[in-house]
N, CA, C and O atoms as a DFTB+ gen file, in Angstrom:
216 C
 N C O
     1  1      -5.624      -3.935     -20.327
     2  2      -5.392      -4.417     -18.987
     3  2      -4.328      -3.539     -18.336
     4  3      -3.183      -3.495     -18.787
     5  1      -4.717      -2.844     -17.272
     6  2      -3.772      -1.993     -16.565
     7  2      -3.614      -2.476     -15.132
     8  3      -4.596      -2.766     -14.449
     9  1      -2.373      -2.557     -14.689
    10  2      -2.089      -2.990     -13.330
    11  2      -2.292      -1.831     -12.363
    12  3      -1.966      -0.685     -12.671
    13  1      -2.830      -2.142     -11.202
    14  2      -2.934      -1.195     -10.103
    15  2      -1.949      -1.670      -9.050
    16  3      -2.001      -2.817      -8.608
    17  1      -1.053      -0.781      -8.655
    18  2       0.005      -1.155      -7.722
    19  2      -0.361      -0.713      -6.311
    20  3      -0.813       0.412      -6.103
    21  1      -0.162      -1.611      -5.340
    22  2      -0.351      -1.271      -3.934
    23  2       0.744      -0.284      -3.558
    24  3       1.864      -0.394      -4.055
    25  1       0.448       0.666      -2.702
    26  2       1.349       1.781      -2.426
    27  2       2.559       1.484      -1.571
    28  3       3.353       2.393      -1.329
    29  1       2.745       0.276      -1.103
    30  2       3.861      -0.017      -0.215
    31  2       4.642      -1.221      -0.717
    32  3       4.068      -2.174      -1.243
    33  1       5.959      -1.165      -0.547
    34  2       6.817      -2.296      -0.863
    35  2       7.255      -2.953       0.441
    36  3       7.419      -2.286       1.462
    37  1       7.439      -4.257       0.394
    38  2       7.778      -5.035       1.580
    39  2       9.154      -5.668       1.427
    40  3       9.617      -5.922       0.315
    41  1       9.805      -5.919       2.576
    42  2      11.146      -6.500       2.566
    43  2      11.148      -7.973       2.186
    44  3      12.097      -8.449       1.563
    45  1      10.098      -8.698       2.553
    46  2      10.070     -10.134       2.281
    47  2       8.876     -10.493       1.400
    48  3       7.859      -9.799       1.369
    49  1       9.040     -11.592       0.696
    50  2       7.959     -12.083      -0.159
    51  2       6.780     -12.553       0.694
    52  3       5.628     -12.453       0.273
    53  1       7.065     -13.060       1.877
    54  2       6.015     -13.519       2.780
    55  2       5.057     -12.378       3.136
    56  3       3.841     -12.567       3.127
    57  1       5.589     -11.213       3.444
    58  2       4.745     -10.068       3.789
    59  2       3.838      -9.681       2.624
    60  3       2.665      -9.366       2.824
    61  1       4.375      -9.706       1.420
    62  2       3.576      -9.373       0.239
    63  2       2.504     -10.434      -0.007
    64  3       1.385     -10.098      -0.396
    65  1       2.828     -11.704       0.213
    66  2       1.838     -12.780       0.027
    67  2       0.697     -12.658       1.029
    68  3      -0.452     -12.950       0.697
    69  1       1.002     -12.228       2.254
    70  2      -0.045     -12.036       3.255
    71  2      -1.010     -10.951       2.785
    72  3      -2.224     -11.107       2.917
    73  1      -0.489      -9.860       2.244
    74  2      -1.353      -8.804       1.713
    75  2      -2.170      -9.325       0.539
    76  3      -3.353      -9.003       0.425
    77  1      -1.569     -10.119      -0.331
    78  2      -2.291     -10.695      -1.461
    79  2      -3.466     -11.531      -0.973
    80  3      -4.580     -11.390      -1.477
    81  1      -3.228     -12.389      -0.009
    82  2      -4.298     -13.230       0.534
    83  2      -5.377     -12.386       1.192
    84  3      -6.564     -12.692       1.083
    85  1      -4.963     -11.316       1.880
    86  2      -5.952     -10.461       2.540
    87  2      -6.836      -9.744       1.515
    88  3      -8.043      -9.616       1.720
    89  1      -6.248      -9.285       0.431
    90  2      -7.049      -8.639      -0.616
    91  2      -8.082      -9.606      -1.182
    92  3      -9.233      -9.230      -1.405
    93  1      -7.675     -10.843      -1.413
    94  2      -8.610     -11.842      -1.934
    95  2      -9.704     -12.157      -0.911
    96  3     -10.879     -12.266      -1.262
    97  1      -9.315     -12.298       0.332
    98  2     -10.271     -12.653       1.384
    99  2     -11.242     -11.504       1.667
   100  3     -12.443     -11.737       1.799
   101  1     -10.746     -10.281       1.762
   102  2     -11.609      -9.138       2.054
   103  2     -12.639      -8.913       0.952
   104  3     -13.786      -8.563       1.229
   105  1     -12.228      -9.115      -0.288
   106  2     -13.172      -8.952      -1.393
   107  2     -14.300      -9.969      -1.269
   108  3     -15.465      -9.646      -1.500
   109  1     -13.952     -11.182      -0.908
   110  2     -14.968     -12.221      -0.750
   111  2     -15.840     -11.947       0.482
   112  3     -17.059     -12.110       0.427
   113  1     -15.229     -11.539       1.573
   114  2     -15.926     -11.340       2.833
   115  2     -16.891     -10.165       2.782
   116  3     -18.018     -10.268       3.266
   117  1     -16.454      -9.038       2.195
   118  2     -17.265      -7.822       2.201
   119  2     -18.051      -7.601       0.915
   120  3     -18.739      -6.589       0.779
   121  1     -17.958      -8.520      -0.017
   122  2     -18.768      -8.449      -1.229
   123  2     -18.255      -7.507      -2.294
   124  3     -19.008      -7.112      -3.184
   125  1     -16.972      -7.135      -2.221
   126  2     -16.396      -6.319      -3.285
   127  2     -16.201      -7.175      -4.519
   128  3     -16.174      -8.403      -4.439
   129  1     -16.065      -6.523      -5.652
   130  2     -15.739      -7.297      -6.849
   131  2     -14.287      -7.764      -6.729
   132  3     -13.376      -6.969      -6.504
   133  1     -14.104      -9.046      -6.884
   134  2     -12.783      -9.634      -6.736
   135  2     -11.915      -9.249      -7.926
   136  3     -12.352      -9.359      -9.072
   137  1     -10.694      -8.799      -7.668
   138  2      -9.800      -8.499      -8.794
   139  2      -9.565      -9.738      -9.646
   140  3      -9.524     -10.857      -9.133
   141  1      -9.410      -9.531     -10.953
   142  2      -9.185     -10.645     -11.870
   143  2      -7.896     -11.379     -11.552
   144  3      -7.857     -12.609     -11.512
   145  1      -6.853     -10.616     -11.328
   146  2      -5.543     -11.220     -11.124
   147  2      -4.799     -10.421     -10.072
   148  3      -4.689      -9.200     -10.182
   149  1      -4.289     -11.092      -9.059
   150  2      -3.476     -10.462      -8.025
   151  2      -2.148     -11.191      -8.009
   152  3      -2.111     -12.421      -7.962
   153  1      -1.058     -10.443      -8.046
   154  2       0.243     -11.105      -8.037
   155  2       1.257     -10.319      -7.218
   156  3       1.136      -9.109      -7.022
   157  1       2.256     -11.050      -6.751
   158  2       3.391     -10.473      -6.044
   159  2       4.493     -10.281      -7.071
   160  3       4.777     -11.180      -7.862
   161  1       5.110      -9.109      -7.059
   162  2       6.207      -8.843      -7.993
   163  2       7.426      -8.356      -7.209
   164  3       7.310      -7.939      -6.057
   165  1       8.569      -8.413      -7.836
   166  2       9.808      -7.954      -7.213
   167  2      10.274      -6.698      -7.931
   168  3      10.368      -6.675      -9.158
   169  1      10.564      -5.654      -7.163
   170  2      11.016      -4.393      -7.749
   171  2      12.490      -4.475      -8.129
   172  3      13.170      -5.449      -7.804
   173  1      12.966      -3.469      -8.802
   174  2      14.364      -3.447      -9.226
   175  2      15.321      -3.400      -8.032
   176  3      16.457      -3.866      -8.121
   177  1      14.861      -2.844      -6.931
   178  2      15.720      -2.730      -5.746
   179  2      15.630      -3.945      -4.834
   180  3      16.256      -3.973      -3.774
   181  1      14.854      -4.954      -5.239
   182  2      14.816      -6.198      -4.490
   183  2      13.692      -6.315      -3.478
   184  3      13.614      -7.314      -2.763
   185  1      12.816      -5.316      -3.399
   186  2      11.682      -5.406      -2.481
   187  2      10.492      -5.996      -3.218
   188  3      10.491      -6.094      -4.445
   189  1       9.488      -6.385      -2.461
   190  2       8.323      -7.052      -3.029
   191  2       7.088      -6.164      -2.905
   192  3       6.923      -5.435      -1.927
   193  1       6.229      -6.242      -3.913
   194  2       4.995      -5.492      -3.919
   195  2       3.848      -6.339      -4.447
   196  3       4.038      -7.467      -4.901
   197  1       2.651      -5.762      -4.375
   198  2       1.445      -6.436      -4.850
   199  2       0.797      -5.564      -5.904
   200  3       0.683      -4.350      -5.736
   201  1       0.378      -6.182      -6.979
   202  2      -0.353      -5.480      -8.026
   203  2      -1.539      -6.329      -8.445
   204  3      -1.523      -7.552      -8.313
   205  1      -2.574      -5.658      -8.956
   206  2      -3.775      -6.380      -9.350
   207  2      -4.490      -5.674     -10.483
   208  3      -4.257      -4.497     -10.760
   209  1      -5.369      -6.427     -11.132
   210  2      -6.208      -5.919     -12.224
   211  2      -7.658      -6.063     -11.785
   212  3      -8.074      -7.133     -11.342
   213  1      -8.423      -4.992     -11.908
   214  2      -9.844      -5.046     -11.545
   215  2     -10.691      -5.599     -12.659
   216  3     -11.909      -5.710     -12.512
């Protein structure tokens, strides 16, 4: 299991959660294979990011 990291970090957890929801919704809407697990994580510098497993 390897994580794929989204290329941008966000200042707030809310911004990262919005991206997480969009990834889930777009996969369902456009028929992509839905990632197994999508999560918001916090970097060492205190910013938030999104990572997922296909």
